[in-house]
N, CA and C of each residue as an Amber inpcrd file, in Angstrom:
protein
   666
  -3.4410000   3.7040000   9.1300000  -1.9900000   3.8050000   9.0680000
  -1.3240000   3.2040000  10.3000000  -1.9900000   3.2960000  11.4480000
  -1.4170000   2.7670000  12.6940000  -1.1400000   1.2810000  12.5850000
  -2.0030000   0.5560000  11.8730000  -1.8510000  -0.8900000  11.7630000
  -1.0390000  -1.3040000  10.5370000  -0.6720000  -0.3440000   9.7160000
   0.1030000  -0.6340000   8.5160000   1.5570000  -0.2190000   8.6790000
   1.7680000   0.9810000   9.2160000   3.1090000   1.5200000   9.3900000
   3.4650000   1.6000000  10.8690000   4.7440000   1.6880000  11.1370000
   5.2150000   1.8020000  12.5220000   5.1540000   3.2680000  12.9580000
   4.3680000   3.5370000  13.9600000   4.2170000   4.9010000  14.4540000
   5.4590000   5.3070000  15.2430000   6.0410000   6.4720000  14.9420000
   7.2350000   6.9040000  15.6670000   7.0280000   6.9390000  17.1790000
   8.0890000   6.5820000  17.8930000   8.1670000   6.5820000  19.3620000
   7.4480000   5.4100000  20.0070000   6.8560000   4.5260000  19.2210000
   6.1830000   3.3590000  19.7810000   7.1510000   2.1800000  19.8840000
   6.6750000   1.0950000  20.5130000   7.4690000  -0.1180000  20.7090000
   7.0140000  -1.1900000  19.7220000   8.0090000  -1.9780000  19.2260000
   7.6920000  -3.0130000  18.2590000   8.5140000  -4.2610000  18.5560000
   7.8930000  -5.4130000  18.3100000   8.4850000  -6.6920000  18.6570000
   8.7880000  -7.4960000  17.3950000   9.5600000  -8.5650000  17.5520000
   9.9280000  -9.4110000  16.4220000   9.9360000 -10.8590000  16.8660000
  10.3620000 -11.7390000  15.9550000  10.4290000 -13.1560000  16.2970000
  11.4180000 -13.4030000  17.4480000  12.5820000 -12.7420000  17.3870000
  13.6000000 -12.9560000  18.4120000  13.3070000 -12.1980000  19.6950000
  12.7370000 -11.0210000  19.5530000  12.3550000 -10.2230000  20.7180000
  10.8380000 -10.1010000  20.7200000  10.2010000 -11.1600000  21.1750000
   8.7540000 -11.2800000  21.0140000   7.9910000 -10.6990000  22.1980000
   6.7050000 -10.6120000  22.0310000   5.8080000 -10.1710000  23.0950000
   5.8870000 -11.1240000  24.2880000   5.7010000 -10.5410000  25.4690000
   5.6960000 -11.3500000  26.6840000   4.2680000 -11.6090000  27.1470000
   3.5050000 -10.5550000  27.2830000   2.1280000 -10.7190000  27.7770000
   1.0970000  -9.9370000  26.9680000   1.5350000  -9.2470000  25.9300000
   0.6450000  -8.5310000  25.0070000  -0.1520000  -7.4120000  25.6740000
   0.3460000  -6.9000000  26.7890000  -0.3580000  -5.8090000  27.4740000
   0.2740000  -4.4530000  27.2060000   1.5330000  -4.4570000  26.7170000
   2.2290000  -3.1980000  26.5200000   2.7620000  -2.6010000  27.8060000
   2.8110000  -3.3880000  28.8860000   3.3150000  -2.8790000  30.1570000
   4.8460000  -2.8470000  30.1460000   5.4530000  -2.5310000  31.2780000
   6.9070000  -2.3790000  31.3510000   7.6280000  -3.6620000  30.9750000
   7.1180000  -4.8060000  31.4050000   7.7480000  -6.0870000  31.0890000
   7.6670000  -6.3570000  29.5930000   6.5110000  -6.1070000  29.0070000
   6.3240000  -6.3080000  27.5730000   7.2550000  -5.3830000  26.7810000
   7.3250000  -4.1160000  27.1730000   8.1590000  -3.1470000  26.4560000
   9.6440000  -3.4690000  26.5770000  10.0340000  -4.0360000  27.7170000
  11.4460000  -4.3800000  27.9040000  11.9010000  -5.4430000  26.9240000
  10.9820000  -6.2320000  26.4100000  11.3060000  -7.3040000  25.4760000
  11.3080000  -6.8450000  24.0210000  10.9110000  -5.6120000  23.7730000
  10.7280000  -5.1350000  22.3980000  12.0350000  -5.0590000  21.6270000
  11.9470000  -5.3300000  20.3310000  13.0970000  -5.1720000  19.4350000
  13.4240000  -3.7060000  19.2100000  12.3770000  -2.9050000  19.0830000
  12.5420000  -1.4690000  18.8430000  11.8300000  -0.7300000  19.9640000
  12.5690000   0.0940000  20.6610000  12.0230000   0.8400000  21.7960000
  12.0160000   2.3190000  21.4550000  10.8430000   2.8820000  21.2660000
  10.7390000   4.2940000  20.9140000  11.2860000   4.5800000  19.5360000
  10.6560000   4.0140000  18.5250000  11.1230000   4.1140000  17.1370000
  11.3130000   5.5600000  16.6890000  12.4800000   5.8350000  16.1430000
  12.7390000   7.0980000  15.4590000  13.2430000   6.7470000  14.0610000
  12.4190000   6.9350000  13.0190000  12.8370000   6.5710000  11.6590000
  14.0610000   7.3630000  11.2270000  15.1280000   6.6720000  10.8540000
  16.3530000   7.3330000  10.4000000  16.9710000   6.5930000   9.2220000
  16.1380000   6.0370000   8.3530000  16.6710000   5.3400000   7.2020000
  15.5980000   5.0380000   6.1850000  16.0480000   4.6960000   4.9770000
  15.1060000   4.3390000   3.9200000  14.1490000   5.4740000   3.6090000
  12.8830000   5.1280000   3.5050000  11.8600000   6.1240000   3.1950000
  11.4220000   6.9030000   4.4290000  11.7540000   6.3710000   5.6240000
  11.2510000   6.9640000   6.8580000   9.9350000   6.3610000   7.2850000
   9.3280000   5.6040000   6.3760000   8.0970000   4.8770000   6.6910000
   8.4680000   3.4170000   6.9640000   8.2830000   2.9740000   8.1740000
   8.5990000   1.5940000   8.5370000   7.3380000   0.7470000   8.5200000
   7.3790000  -0.3270000   7.7390000   6.2070000  -1.1790000   7.5800000
   6.0650000  -2.1700000   8.7350000   4.8220000  -2.3640000   9.2060000
   4.5910000  -3.4260000  10.1850000   3.5190000  -4.4190000   9.7240000
   2.9970000  -4.2020000   8.5240000   1.9910000  -5.1260000   8.0100000
   2.6230000  -6.4920000   7.7770000   2.0010000  -7.5180000   8.2800000
   2.4510000  -8.9140000   8.2260000   3.6400000  -9.1910000   9.1520000
   4.1040000  -8.1870000   9.9050000   5.2220000  -8.4310000  10.8090000
   4.7780000  -9.3270000  11.9660000   5.6850000 -10.1640000  12.4240000
   5.3800000 -11.1090000  13.5030000   5.9020000 -10.5690000  14.8310000
   5.0530000 -10.5640000  15.8540000   5.4550000 -10.1020000  17.1740000
   5.4400000 -11.2360000  18.2020000   5.4000000 -12.4480000  17.7210000
   5.4350000 -13.5950000  18.6330000   6.5820000 -14.5050000  18.2360000
   7.0260000 -15.3160000  19.1770000   8.1350000 -16.2190000  18.8870000
   7.6410000 -17.4170000  18.0750000   8.3850000 -17.7460000  17.0360000
   8.0640000 -18.8950000  16.2040000   9.3440000 -19.7100000  16.0150000
   9.2590000 -20.9960000  16.2150000  10.4260000 -21.8660000  16.0520000
  10.9480000 -21.8210000  14.6230000  12.2550000 -22.0120000  14.4840000
  12.8600000 -22.0770000  13.1470000  12.1720000 -23.1570000  12.3170000
  12.0620000 -22.8870000  11.0160000  11.4250000 -23.7460000  10.0060000
   9.9060000 -23.7190000  10.0980000   9.3470000 -22.9430000  11.0140000
   7.8940000 -22.7880000  11.0830000   7.5320000 -21.3920000  10.5700000
   6.5340000 -21.3060000   9.7060000   6.1160000 -20.0240000   9.1890000
   5.4430000 -19.2080000  10.2790000   5.6910000 -17.9040000  10.2510000
   5.0900000 -17.0410000  11.2620000   3.6380000 -16.7180000  10.9270000
   3.3200000 -16.6890000   9.6530000   1.9540000 -16.3760000   9.2440000
   1.5430000 -17.2550000   8.0690000   0.2830000 -17.5770000   8.0040000
  -0.3030000 -18.1480000   6.8010000  -0.8030000 -16.9720000   5.9670000
  -0.0670000 -16.6200000   4.9260000  -0.4480000 -15.4590000   4.1270000
  -1.7410000 -15.7380000   3.3600000  -2.6700000 -14.7830000   3.3940000
  -3.9420000 -15.0030000   2.6970000  -3.7720000 -14.9530000   1.1840000
  -4.4490000 -15.8380000   0.4930000  -4.4690000 -15.8080000  -0.9610000
  -5.4880000 -14.7750000  -1.4390000  -6.6070000 -14.7310000  -0.7850000
  -7.6150000 -13.7080000  -1.0810000  -8.3000000 -13.3440000   0.2260000
  -8.4550000 -12.0720000   0.4430000  -9.0670000 -11.5950000   1.6770000
 -10.4870000 -11.1000000   1.4030000 -11.3220000 -11.1760000   2.4230000
 -12.6980000 -10.7050000   2.2930000 -12.7160000  -9.2230000   1.9330000
 -11.7550000  -8.4560000   2.4960000 -11.6880000  -7.0310000   2.1760000
 -11.4970000  -6.8060000   0.6770000 -10.6760000  -7.6550000   0.0530000
 -10.4730000  -7.5330000  -1.3920000 -11.7670000  -7.8080000  -2.1480000
 -12.5010000  -8.8100000  -1.7150000 -13.7740000  -9.1460000  -2.3600000
 -14.7250000  -7.9500000  -2.2890000 -14.8090000  -7.3180000  -1.1250000
 -15.7080000  -6.1750000  -0.9500000 -15.2800000  -4.9940000  -1.8200000
 -13.9860000  -4.7410000  -1.8840000 -13.4940000  -3.6340000  -2.7080000
 -13.6450000  -3.9340000  -4.1940000 -13.4680000  -5.1980000  -4.5770000
 -13.7210000  -5.5940000  -5.9680000 -15.1640000  -5.2940000  -6.3470000
 -16.0770000  -5.6150000  -5.4390000 -17.5060000  -5.4050000  -5.7040000
 -17.8000000  -3.9180000  -5.9230000 -17.2860000  -3.0700000  -5.0180000
 -17.5510000  -1.6350000  -5.1250000 -17.0150000  -1.0850000  -6.4430000
 -15.8100000  -1.4870000  -6.8110000 -15.2240000  -0.9930000  -8.0520000
 -15.9940000  -1.5040000  -9.2720000 -16.3700000  -2.7630000  -9.2410000
 -17.0760000  -3.3480000 -10.3800000 -18.4300000  -2.6790000 -10.5990000
 -19.1510000  -2.4260000  -9.5120000 -20.4600000  -1.7690000  -9.6260000
 -20.3020000  -0.3790000 -10.2320000 -19.3180000   0.3690000  -9.7300000
 -19.1380000   1.7290000 -10.2490000 -18.7320000   1.7160000 -11.7230000
 -17.8250000   0.8230000 -12.0810000 -17.3760000   0.7840000 -13.4720000
 -18.4880000   0.3100000 -14.4050000 -19.3800000  -0.5400000 -13.9140000
 -20.4910000  -1.0100000 -14.7390000 -21.5260000   0.0900000 -14.9540000
 -21.8480000   0.8310000 -13.8830000 -22.9600000   1.7700000 -13.9250000
 -22.5310000   3.2330000 -14.0190000 -21.2570000   3.5080000 -13.7720000
 -20.8270000   4.9020000 -13.7170000 -21.2950000   5.5920000 -12.4630000
 -21.8020000   4.8310000 -11.5320000 -22.3050000   5.3570000 -10.2520000
 -22.4530000   4.1800000  -9.2990000 -22.5830000   4.4710000  -8.0070000
 -22.8120000   3.4240000  -7.0180000 -23.6960000   3.9940000  -5.9190000
 -24.6600000   3.2150000  -5.4860000 -25.6000000   3.6750000  -4.4740000
 -24.9680000   3.5990000  -3.0880000 -25.5170000   4.3580000  -2.1530000
 -25.0580000   4.2810000  -0.7670000 -25.2770000   2.8800000  -0.2080000
 -26.3440000   2.2320000  -0.6410000 -26.6210000   0.8670000  -0.1800000
 -25.4950000  -0.0730000  -0.5830000 -25.0420000   0.0300000  -1.8430000
 -23.9560000  -0.8270000  -2.3010000 -22.6400000  -0.4750000  -1.6080000
 -22.4170000   0.8080000  -1.3430000 -21.2140000   1.2100000  -0.6140000
 -21.2180000   0.6470000   0.7990000 -22.3950000   0.6210000   1.4240000
 -22.4860000   0.1530000   2.8080000 -22.2960000  -1.3510000   2.9420000
 -22.6320000  -2.0910000   1.9000000 -22.4460000  -3.5450000   2.0020000
 -21.1210000  -3.9950000   1.4110000 -20.2830000  -3.0220000   1.0390000
 -18.9690000  -3.3820000   0.4730000 -17.8640000  -2.5010000   1.0540000
 -17.5800000  -1.4050000   0.4000000 -16.4350000  -0.5680000   0.7560000
 -16.4770000  -0.0700000   2.1940000 -17.6270000   0.3510000   2.6650000
 -17.6960000   0.9210000   4.0180000 -17.4840000  -0.1180000   5.1110000
 -17.7060000  -1.3810000   4.8210000 -17.3950000  -2.4280000   5.7930000
 -15.8840000  -2.5060000   6.0160000 -15.1320000  -2.2320000   4.9660000
 -13.6660000  -2.2050000   5.0650000 -13.2160000  -0.9020000   5.7130000
 -13.7630000   0.1820000   5.2550000 -13.3570000   1.5210000   5.6850000
 -13.5670000   1.7450000   7.1800000 -14.6340000   1.2080000   7.7250000
 -15.0180000   1.5260000   9.0980000 -14.7870000   0.3900000  10.0930000
 -14.1330000  -0.6710000   9.6920000 -14.0420000  -1.8100000  10.5980000
 -13.0820000  -1.5650000  11.7640000 -12.0570000  -0.7430000  11.5640000
 -11.1120000  -0.4340000  12.6310000 -11.5640000   0.7860000  13.4240000
 -11.9470000   1.8030000  12.7160000 -12.3640000   3.0570000  13.3530000
 -13.8210000   3.3220000  13.0230000 -14.6750000   3.0340000  13.9810000
 -16.1180000   3.1990000  13.7580000 -16.4940000   4.6650000  13.5680000
 -15.6100000   5.5890000  13.9480000 -15.8890000   7.0140000  13.8130000
 -15.5130000   7.5490000  12.4300000 -14.8780000   6.7040000  11.6380000
 -14.5310000   7.1160000  10.2790000 -15.8060000   7.4020000   9.4940000
 -15.9470000   8.5860000   8.9070000 -17.1680000   8.8590000   8.1340000
 -17.2910000   7.9130000   6.9570000 -18.4780000   7.4010000   6.7460000
 -18.7010000   6.5060000   5.6220000 -18.5780000   7.2680000   4.3110000
 -18.1440000   6.5470000   3.2820000 -18.1490000   7.1190000   1.9450000
 -19.5610000   6.9970000   1.3960000 -20.2000000   8.1160000   1.1740000
 -21.5450000   8.1640000   0.6080000 -21.5440000   9.1580000  -0.5410000
 -22.5870000   9.1350000  -1.3140000 -22.6880000  10.0990000  -2.4090000
 -22.7930000  11.5180000  -1.8820000 -23.4910000  11.6960000  -0.7590000
 -23.6130000  13.0310000  -0.1610000 -22.2590000  13.5100000   0.3620000
 -21.4930000  12.5990000   0.9820000 -20.1680000  12.9490000   1.5040000
 -19.2440000  13.3630000   0.3650000 -19.2870000  12.6120000  -0.7210000
 -18.4460000  12.9280000  -1.8760000 -18.8280000  14.2800000  -2.4730000
 -20.1240000  14.5300000  -2.5610000 -20.5950000  15.7920000  -3.1280000
 -20.2290000  16.9770000  -2.2350000 -20.4220000  16.8220000  -0.9290000
 -20.1400000  17.8960000   0.0190000 -18.6760000  18.3000000   0.0000000
 -17.7920000  17.3110000  -0.1610000 -16.3550000  17.5740000  -0.1080000
 -15.7180000  17.6250000  -1.4950000 -16.5600000  17.7000000  -2.5180000
 -16.0930000  17.8230000  -3.9050000 -15.1250000  16.7010000  -4.2710000
 -15.5190000  15.4620000  -3.9520000 -14.7000000  14.2860000  -4.2220000
 -15.2320000  13.5390000  -5.4360000 -14.3240000  12.9320000  -6.1630000
 -14.6980000  12.0980000  -7.2990000 -14.8690000  10.6700000  -6.7930000
 -16.0210000  10.0690000  -7.0130000 -16.3200000   8.7640000  -6.4330000
 -15.3580000   7.6890000  -6.9330000 -15.0470000   7.6890000  -8.2140000
 -14.1200000   6.6820000  -8.7330000 -12.7590000   6.7970000  -8.0320000
 -12.2850000   8.0270000  -7.8670000 -11.0020000   8.2430000  -7.1980000
 -11.0370000   7.7390000  -5.7680000 -12.1530000   7.9690000  -5.0650000
 -12.2480000   7.5420000  -3.6680000 -12.3120000   6.0260000  -3.5430000
 -12.9930000   5.3690000  -4.4670000 -13.0400000   3.9040000  -4.4600000
 -11.6410000   3.3450000  -4.7020000 -10.9230000   3.9400000  -5.6160000
  -9.5640000   3.4870000  -5.9000000  -8.6250000   3.8080000  -4.7430000
  -8.8330000   4.9450000  -4.0830000  -8.0070000   5.3130000  -2.9420000
  -8.1710000   4.2970000  -1.8070000  -9.4230000   3.9180000  -1.5500000
  -9.6850000   2.9460000  -0.4830000  -8.9830000   1.6220000  -0.7840000
  -8.9960000   1.2210000  -2.0330000  -8.3210000  -0.0190000  -2.4270000
  -6.8100000   0.1040000  -2.2400000  -6.2610000   1.2520000  -2.6120000
  -4.8230000   1.4790000  -2.4850000  -4.3860000   1.3900000  -1.0270000
  -5.1660000   1.9810000  -0.1270000  -4.8260000   1.9710000   1.2940000
  -4.9590000   0.5750000   1.8800000  -6.0650000  -0.0880000   1.6170000
  -6.3400000  -1.3930000   2.2270000  -5.3800000  -2.4700000   1.7430000
  -5.0280000  -2.4490000   0.4700000  -4.2390000  -3.5260000  -0.1130000
  -2.7570000  -3.1730000  -0.2190000  -2.3280000  -2.2030000   0.5600000
  -0.9150000  -1.8220000   0.6050000  -0.0350000  -3.0330000   0.8950000
   1.0320000  -3.1720000   0.1300000   2.0400000  -4.2130000   0.3300000
   1.4780000  -5.6260000   0.1340000   0.4510000  -5.7380000  -0.6940000
  -0.1220000  -7.0540000  -0.9730000   0.0210000  -7.4420000  -2.4410000
   0.7840000  -6.6430000  -3.2070000   1.1060000  -7.0270000  -4.5730000
   0.0770000  -6.6680000  -5.6260000  -0.8280000  -5.7330000  -5.3190000
  -1.8930000  -5.3820000  -6.2620000  -1.5990000  -4.1220000  -7.0790000
  -0.7180000  -3.2790000  -6.5940000  -0.6340000  -1.9170000  -7.0970000
  -0.3650000  -1.8320000  -8.6000000   0.6640000  -2.5080000  -9.0920000
   1.0150000  -2.3520000 -10.5020000  -0.0930000  -2.8770000 -11.4030000
  -0.7300000  -3.9730000 -11.0130000  -1.8360000  -4.4940000 -11.8270000
  -3.0240000  -3.5430000 -11.7950000  -3.2610000  -2.8980000 -10.6480000
  -4.3430000  -1.9170000 -10.5640000  -4.0690000  -0.7370000 -11.4860000
  -2.8410000  -0.2320000 -11.4640000  -2.4950000   0.9030000 -12.3230000
  -2.6330000   0.5550000 -13.7980000  -2.2960000  -0.6750000 -14.1400000
  -2.4670000  -1.1140000 -15.5290000  -3.9480000  -1.1950000 -15.8800000
  -4.7300000  -1.7700000 -14.9830000  -6.1580000  -1.9340000 -15.2560000
  -6.8490000  -0.5800000 -15.3980000  -6.4400000   0.3750000 -14.5660000
  -7.0390000   1.7030000 -14.6150000  -6.4490000   2.5620000 -15.7330000
  -5.3880000   2.0570000 -16.3760000  -4.6150000   2.7940000 -17.4050000
  -4.1770000   4.1700000 -16.8910000  -3.6500000   4.1470000 -15.6860000
  -3.0680000   5.3560000 -15.1020000  -1.5740000   5.1840000 -14.8550000
  -1.0160000   4.0400000 -15.2800000   0.3980000   3.7720000 -15.0230000
   1.2980000   4.8140000 -15.6800000   0.8940000   5.3020000 -16.8640000
   1.7560000   6.2710000 -17.5480000   1.8340000   7.5930000 -16.7900000
   0.8530000   7.8400000 -15.9160000   0.8740000   9.0470000 -15.0790000
   1.5420000   8.7850000 -13.7360000   1.2210000   7.6480000 -13.1380000
   1.7020000   7.3380000 -11.7900000   3.1560000   6.8850000 -11.7600000
   3.5330000   5.9870000 -12.6500000   4.8430000   5.3520000 -12.5550000
   6.0290000   6.3000000 -12.7720000   5.9470000   7.3050000 -13.6540000
   7.1050000   8.1940000 -13.8270000   7.3100000   9.1750000 -12.6780000
   6.3620000   9.2560000 -11.7460000   6.5110000  10.2040000 -10.6470000
   7.6680000   9.8030000  -9.7330000   8.2610000  10.8050000  -9.0790000
   9.3210000  10.5200000  -8.1200000   8.7980000   9.6360000  -7.0020000
   9.6550000   8.7450000  -6.5360000   9.3300000   7.8560000  -5.4230000
   9.7400000   8.5880000  -4.1500000   8.7710000   8.9400000  -3.3090000
   9.0190000   9.8290000  -2.1830000   8.9640000   9.1150000  -0.8400000
   9.7130000   9.6670000   0.1130000   9.6440000   9.2170000   1.4960000
   8.9380000  10.2540000   2.3390000   9.3220000  10.3240000   3.6110000
   8.6700000  11.2480000   4.5320000   9.0100000  12.6970000   4.2010000
   8.2070000  13.5930000   4.7390000   8.5540000  15.0070000   4.6530000
   9.6260000  15.2800000   5.7070000  10.7720000  15.7180000   5.2570000
  11.9420000  15.9120000   6.1210000  12.1390000  17.3820000   6.4700000
  12.1250000  18.2400000   5.4810000  12.3890000  19.6620000   5.6920000
  11.2920000  20.2900000   6.5460000  11.7070000  20.9740000   7.6030000
  10.7590000  21.6830000   8.4460000  10.0120000  20.8190000   9.4370000
  10.4280000  19.5550000   9.5740000   9.7860000  18.6610000  10.5360000
  10.8120000  18.2090000  11.5730000  10.3570000  17.4740000  12.5760000
  11.2630000  16.9860000  13.6140000  12.3320000  16.0540000  13.0500000
  12.0570000  15.4200000  11.9060000  13.0300000  14.5030000  11.3190000
  14.2930000  15.2410000  10.8690000  14.1650000  16.5190000  10.5730000
  15.3330000  17.2890000  10.1540000  16.3780000  17.3280000  11.2620000
  15.9300000  17.2980000  12.5130000  16.8520000  17.2910000  13.6510000
  17.2290000  15.8780000  14.0730000  16.2660000  14.9420000  14.0150000
  16.5110000  13.5800000  14.4780000  17.2120000  12.7280000  13.4270000
  17.1770000  13.1580000  12.1860000  17.7780000  12.4100000  11.0840000
  18.6300000  13.3690000  10.2500000  19.6330000  13.9840000  10.8690000
  20.3940000  15.0260000  10.1710000  21.2830000  14.4940000   9.0610000
  21.5910000  13.2000000   9.0800000  22.5220000  12.6510000   8.1020000
  21.8860000  12.1820000   6.8120000  20.6390000  12.5210000   6.5610000
  19.9770000  12.0650000   5.3480000  20.7310000  12.5860000   4.1210000
  20.9850000  11.6920000   3.1810000  21.7530000  12.0660000   1.9930000
  20.8880000  12.2510000   0.7520000  19.6480000  11.8040000   0.8040000
  18.7650000  11.9380000  -0.3610000  18.4030000  13.3910000  -0.6080000
  18.1900000  13.7050000  -1.8670000  17.6790000  15.0290000  -2.2020000
  16.2450000  15.1570000  -1.7070000  15.7950000  16.3890000  -1.5490000
  14.4060000  16.6530000  -1.1730000  13.7330000  17.4560000  -2.2880000
  12.4340000  17.2450000  -2.4500000  11.7310000  18.0220000  -3.4710000
  11.3340000  19.3810000  -2.9070000  10.6170000  20.1530000  -3.6870000
  10.2870000  21.5230000  -3.2870000   9.3920000  21.5770000  -2.0590000
   8.7110000  20.4780000  -1.7600000   7.8640000  20.4180000  -0.5660000
   8.5890000  19.8130000   0.6360000   9.8580000  19.4680000   0.4570000
  10.6330000  18.9480000   1.5700000  10.5870000  17.4520000   1.7590000
   9.9940000  16.7200000   0.8110000   9.9230000  15.2700000   0.9210000
  11.1950000  14.6250000   0.3730000  11.6530000  13.5650000   1.0380000
  12.8210000  12.8270000   0.5930000  12.5420000  12.1630000  -0.7480000
  13.4400000  12.3310000  -1.7090000  13.3110000  11.6800000  -3.0180000
  14.1280000  10.3940000  -2.9880000  13.4480000   9.2620000  -3.0360000
  14.1300000   7.9680000  -3.0210000  14.5650000   7.5340000  -4.4150000
  13.7550000   7.8920000  -5.4020000  14.0730000   7.5080000  -6.7810000
  13.4120000   8.4930000  -7.7310000  14.1340000   8.9010000  -8.7360000
  13.5840000   9.8220000  -9.7390000  13.9920000   9.3470000 -11.1220000
  13.4390000   9.9840000 -12.1360000  13.7820000   9.6160000 -13.5060000
  13.1480000   8.3240000 -13.9750000  12.1140000   7.8620000 -13.2730000
  11.4760000   6.6180000 -13.7000000  10.7030000   6.8520000 -15.0000000
  10.6230000   5.8060000 -15.8220000   9.9430000   5.9260000 -17.1170000
   8.9000000   4.8240000 -17.2650000   7.9190000   5.1100000 -18.1080000
   6.8810000   4.1350000 -18.4260000   6.6250000   4.1890000 -19.9120000
   6.5910000   3.0210000 -20.5440000   6.2700000   2.9280000 -21.9660000
   4.9810000   2.1520000 -22.1390000   4.2580000   2.4480000 -23.1970000
   2.9820000   1.7740000 -23.4440000   3.1280000   0.2650000 -23.4990000
   4.2840000  -0.2090000 -23.9640000   4.4710000  -1.6550000 -24.0690000
   4.4010000  -2.3530000 -22.7180000   4.6260000  -1.6040000 -21.6450000
   4.6250000  -2.2060000 -20.3150000   3.2200000  -2.5740000 -19.8290000
   2.2070000  -2.1360000 -20.5460000   0.8460000  -2.5590000 -20.1880000
   0.6370000  -4.0460000 -20.4890000   1.4800000  -4.5950000 -21.3570000
   1.4170000  -6.0220000 -21.6830000   2.7870000  -6.6390000 -21.4470000
   2.7940000  -7.8870000 -21.0150000   4.0570000  -8.6060000 -20.8810000
   4.4810000  -9.1520000 -22.2490000   5.7750000  -9.3260000 -22.4740000
   6.1970000  -9.9650000 -23.7300000   5.8460000 -11.4440000 -23.7090000
   5.4860000 -11.9760000 -24.8550000   5.2220000 -13.4080000 -24.9550000
   6.5480000 -14.1670000 -24.9160000   6.6010000 -15.2810000 -24.2190000
   7.8520000 -16.0570000 -24.1320000   8.3440000 -16.4920000 -25.5090000
   9.6470000 -16.4090000 -25.7000000  10.2430000 -16.7650000 -26.9890000
   9.9370000 -18.2010000 -27.3880000   9.9610000 -19.1130000 -26.4080000
   9.7260000 -20.5180000 -26.7540000   8.3060000 -20.7310000 -27.2500000
   7.3470000 -19.9470000 -26.7440000   5.9690000 -20.0790000 -27.2120000
   5.8110000 -19.5310000 -28.6340000   6.5280000 -18.4610000 -28.9250000
   6.5020000 -17.9210000 -30.2930000   7.0970000 -18.9150000 -31.2830000
   8.1080000 -19.6470000 -30.8400000   8.7370000 -20.6380000 -31.7150000
   7.8400000 -21.8490000 -31.9130000   7.0980000 -22.2000000 -30.8770000
   6.1940000 -23.3410000 -30.9790000   5.0130000 -23.0500000 -31.8820000
   4.5670000 -21.8210000 -31.8770000   3.3850000 -21.4590000 -32.6640000
   3.7070000 -20.2340000 -33.5220000   4.0410000 -20.4020000 -34.7820000
   4.4080000 -19.2780000 -35.6480000   3.2490000 -18.3170000 -35.9070000
   2.0230000 -18.7350000 -35.5760000   0.8780000 -17.8420000 -35.7480000
   0.8030000 -16.7780000 -34.6530000   1.5050000 -17.0110000 -33.5530000
   1.5450000 -16.0110000 -32.4920000   2.4240000 -14.8380000 -32.9080000
   2.0210000 -13.6520000 -32.5520000   2.8090000 -12.4660000 -32.8170000
   3.1600000 -11.8030000 -31.4780000   4.3770000 -11.2960000 -31.3890000
   4.8280000 -10.6550000 -30.1500000   3.9780000  -9.4300000 -29.8540000
   3.7740000  -9.1710000 -28.5720000   3.0120000  -7.9970000 -28.1690000
   3.7060000  -6.7230000 -28.6150000   2.9300000  -5.6680000 -28.9080000
   3.4940000  -4.4200000 -29.4520000   4.6270000  -3.8700000 -28.5800000
   5.6960000  -3.4550000 -29.2350000   6.8010000  -2.8110000 -28.5550000
   7.8840000  -3.7190000 -28.0600000   7.6440000  -5.0380000 -28.0860000
   8.6210000  -5.9940000 -27.5480000   9.4800000  -6.6240000 -28.6220000
   9.3110000  -6.2340000 -29.8700000  10.1150000  -6.8090000 -30.9400000
   9.6790000  -8.2070000 -31.2730000  10.4470000  -8.8590000 -32.1020000
  10.1070000 -10.2210000 -32.5250000  11.0210000 -11.2320000 -31.8530000
């Protein structure tokens, strides 16, 4: 989470207010765009994934966005093995998912069959959880939910932000206007719906006209 979201009270830089020496010392902090972040808007979760902390000239891209990452390949492998066999060995986990899971924090316990059993975890859920965390904000989520056929459960849920009630944010962000749920989390969006037809996209009208043998996908009409 430290490398994905902006940790409160930390310093963050941008293209205009870029890093000076990358040491985090007083000179570096003086140049920061955000000094001692206190989330007071939106979801309360501030994203820093893909954010640029160095100066880049206008008309030059700050990052070359990856089309496919090695982490995705490893997570694809772990999921494919489990879905094929209904199980996955510790050996396969170690050469795939655990390389992603432990690359930042070597103290992170590896996902193993014994670990899952000891903590009463479902292996499929844990493999999917690891993918959800690693590929955050990379455009995979809706396709994953469709592939897993869990969209009808996940998508209608309320879209939540930080826990506000009973936390320091209640004092630091007193002007929040969003409703909170029974657990004190900010509700950003509610009343979302999902229909079975959304598992498939509608076929383009011009293609249906070109080929009368094509039939529109269920639920999208003719």
